[in-house]
N, C-alpha and C positions, 0 to 999 in steps of 0.2 A: 503492501499499500505507498504508495512513494507521494500522494500527497493529500496533508493529514487536515489542513485549513478545510475550516465548516463541520468535519465531521464532528463525532461524539464520541467521546472517551468516559469510561467509569472505570471509578475505582474503587476500591474496598481498603478499608484501613488506609483512609485517605489525611487525617488528622494529625500526621507526624511520621518522621522516617521517611523509608522508602515511599510510602505512598504520597506525601504529602510530596516529594521532590517529582513522582508522577504527575501530580495535576498542577504542579508550577511549569513543567517541560512541558507538557500537552497545552496550557494555556497560552503559551508563550510562542505555541508552534500554530495557533488561532484554531484549536479544537473547543467545542463546548465539552462541559467537562461537569460527570456526576461525580460528588464526592461525600462517600459513605464510611461511617466509624461508629463504635460502640459507646464513644467517649462523647457526649451531645456539646460541654463544653467550648473544648478545643477545635471541633468542628467547626462550629459556630463563627470562631473568631477566624480560623484560616478559610473557611469561606466566604466570608466578606470579603476576606483580603484579597484573594483572587479573583472574585467578582470586578473587581475594579478595572481587571482587563481582558474577562473574558464570559461568557456566558454559563454560568455555576448551579445548577440543581444539588442540593443538600439534603441529605437524609441520615438520620440515626439508623445504623441497620445491625442485627446483630447476623455475622454470616452464617452460625449454626443454626440458624432457623430457618427452613426452606420456604416458609411464607413470608419473611422479611424480604428476602432473596428475589421472590416472585414480587411483593410489591416495588423493590428496587427496579424489575426489569419494566414493569408498569407504568411508573411512573417518569422513566427515561421513555418512553415510547410515547408517552402522551406528549412531553416538552418537547422531545428533539426528535418526535417520529422514527429515527432509528439507532442502533450502537452501533459503533463501528472496530473499538477498540475495547475488551472488557481484561480488566488489570485482578484478577483475584490475589489480591498484597495480604487482608487483613491477617495476623498469625499473630501467637502466644508462644513461648516458650516455657518448658514446663518439663520436669522429668523425676529421673532420679533412678538407682539400681531398680533394676527388672523387679526383684526381688523383694525390695520395700516402698518402690512408690506406691500407693493406692491409686485403687479403682476409677474412683471418680477425678483422678489427675489424669490419668488415660482418657477418660470419655472427655474431659475437657478437653484437650489437647488435641485428639482427632475429630472433635467435631469441629473444632475453629479452622485448624492446619488442614484438614483431607476433605472432610462433610463439606466444608464451606467452600473448597476450591469444586468438588464433585457439583455442588447444588449451582454455584454459579455458572461453571461450563454447562449443565443439563440444560439451566435455563436461558442461556444466551444463543448457546451453539443453535440452535434449531433457525432461529431469526438470520445468524450470519448466512449459514447455509442458504437459506431461500435468498435474500438478497443478494449472494455470489461474491460474498466483499465483507472480510473483518479477519480481526486480531484477536488473537487471546495470549495476554502473558501470565503464566501459572509461576507464582512466588515460591519455590521449594527453598531451599538451603544447601553450602556444603554438605550440611548431616544430611541432603540426600543422596550422598554420593560418597561418603563416608561414615561409619557407625562407631561413631565415639561410645567410652563407655559411660553410664552414668545418666543417658540423656534419653533412655527408652523412648519414650511417648514421643519424642518429636522426631528422632531421627524415622521412628516409624511413619509417622505421618508426613516427612519430607520427603521421603523414598516412596512413598505412596505420591505422592505429587508429581513426583520424574514419572511414574511409570501411568499413572494418568495424561501426563502432558506428550509422552510417546504415543502412546496410545491414540491420542485425537490427532496427532502428524501422520497417523498412517491411515488414517479414515477420513482427512480431509484434503490428502493429495490431489492436486487438480481440481480445486472446487471454488480456486478466488479466497480460501480462508485458508490462515497461516495459525502458528502456534509457536510460543517462545516458552523456552524453561529457563527460569532465572535462578541460577545458584550462587548468591550472597556468601562470601566468605567474611571479612571483618568490615564492618561498614558502619557508621557512627548511629545508631538508632537507639532505643529504650528497650529495647526485646527483652533485656536484663530486668526489667522492670515491671513485664506483662503480669504479676500474678497483684496489680492493684485493680485488674477489672477481671479478677475472679467472683465466680457467682457468691453470692450471700453467703450461702450456706455452707461454703467451701473456705470463705474468708474468714466466718465465725473458727473455725474448727485450728485456724492456722495458729500457731506457737509464735512465740517471741524468737527471733532468731538470736544466735550465740554470739557474741561479740567476734570469733573466729570467723561466722558467716558473713557476720555484716563486714568483717574486713576485707573478707576474700570478694563481695560483691561491690565495697565500692573497688576494690582495686582493677576489677572485670571495668566497671564504669568507667573509670579513668581510662582503661587501654579504648574502649570504644570511643570513649568522644574524640579519641586521636586518628580513628581511623578513615576510611573513603567516605567522602561529605554523599547525603544522599541526591545530589543533584548531579554528582559524576554517573554514578548509577543509573538516573533516569534519562542522560544522554545516552548510554549505551542502550537503552531501552528503545530509545525512540530510533535509534540507526537501525536495533535489530527490526521493527517493525517496516520500516522503509526496505530492509535488507531481505526481509522475510527470513531471517535468521532462527535458527533453533536453540542453542545452545547460549546464555549468557553467562559469563563467570567474570565476579567485580573484578580478582585479581588471580595472581599465579603462585599463592604462598602454597595450597595444596595440591598442586599440580604431581610434584613428587611423589606424592601418598596416593595418588589416584590411580598414578601411572602404575606405583609396585600392587596397587590392588587389582587395576586389571591383568599384568603378568600371572598373579598369583590364579586367578581365573582361568587364564588359558593354558598353563600347566596342571591345574590341580594340585597346587600344594596347599601349604596352611597357610591362612590371611595372615595380612602383616597386622600387628598391633599398634594400636594408634593410641593408649591410654585414654585421659577423659578429655573433654572439650576446653575445658576451666584451663587446663596444662598448656594451650596451645596460644592461648594470651600472654603467656610470658615466656616465651621461646626467644 
């Protein structure tokens, strides 16, 4: 899709981080932008700002709820007539060791990070196929390529997003619709603070973090703040849409590990050990 001006982009998780970067980049391309997020306050502020330079529709949407995704789709068609770009970007971080991680944490992460993407694709893809034009950006993660320890629910969700994206790419070949799978590495976002959006019943069960846990979280937050800005990721995405590029990686930090994993699969040897994701911030 070479020409983006006057087309419509739908972005979930658009109130902060990578999603906000998408919204800003699409507005700069002259697109209409549908901005959705589960956090109403930040969404209202950012949507009002971007509306100064683009046509914007903002909605509070919980992507883990199919009816809310369907309402987002209906509102997009009513306001702009069509959706040309869909960014299934909303996501949360969460996990722990498989033996210890509570089932409700598994359900929360999978519902947002995987089912939210499935719902978006299932709802918007038929119209794109009918109009013969469209591009879907599914935000996975480097954790959809490499399964680090202590990160079970997130890894499983993001591997699922990769599989979903690859499946769609096979199914939409030669239709005018394309898909990209975004696998961010280290990007300056607030994903480490995802638990601010926990459902009320889960939030009430969370104990106070220990001093050690707080120190680790703050150190990781500091590392995140120094990484690639979301605006640069958004530029990669705009180029991928125009070039119909499937894979989008934000850096090459993890390429050697990915090559080791691919070699192990090819020759059938033991997989390389990766350790824990948190440790990679301090390499």
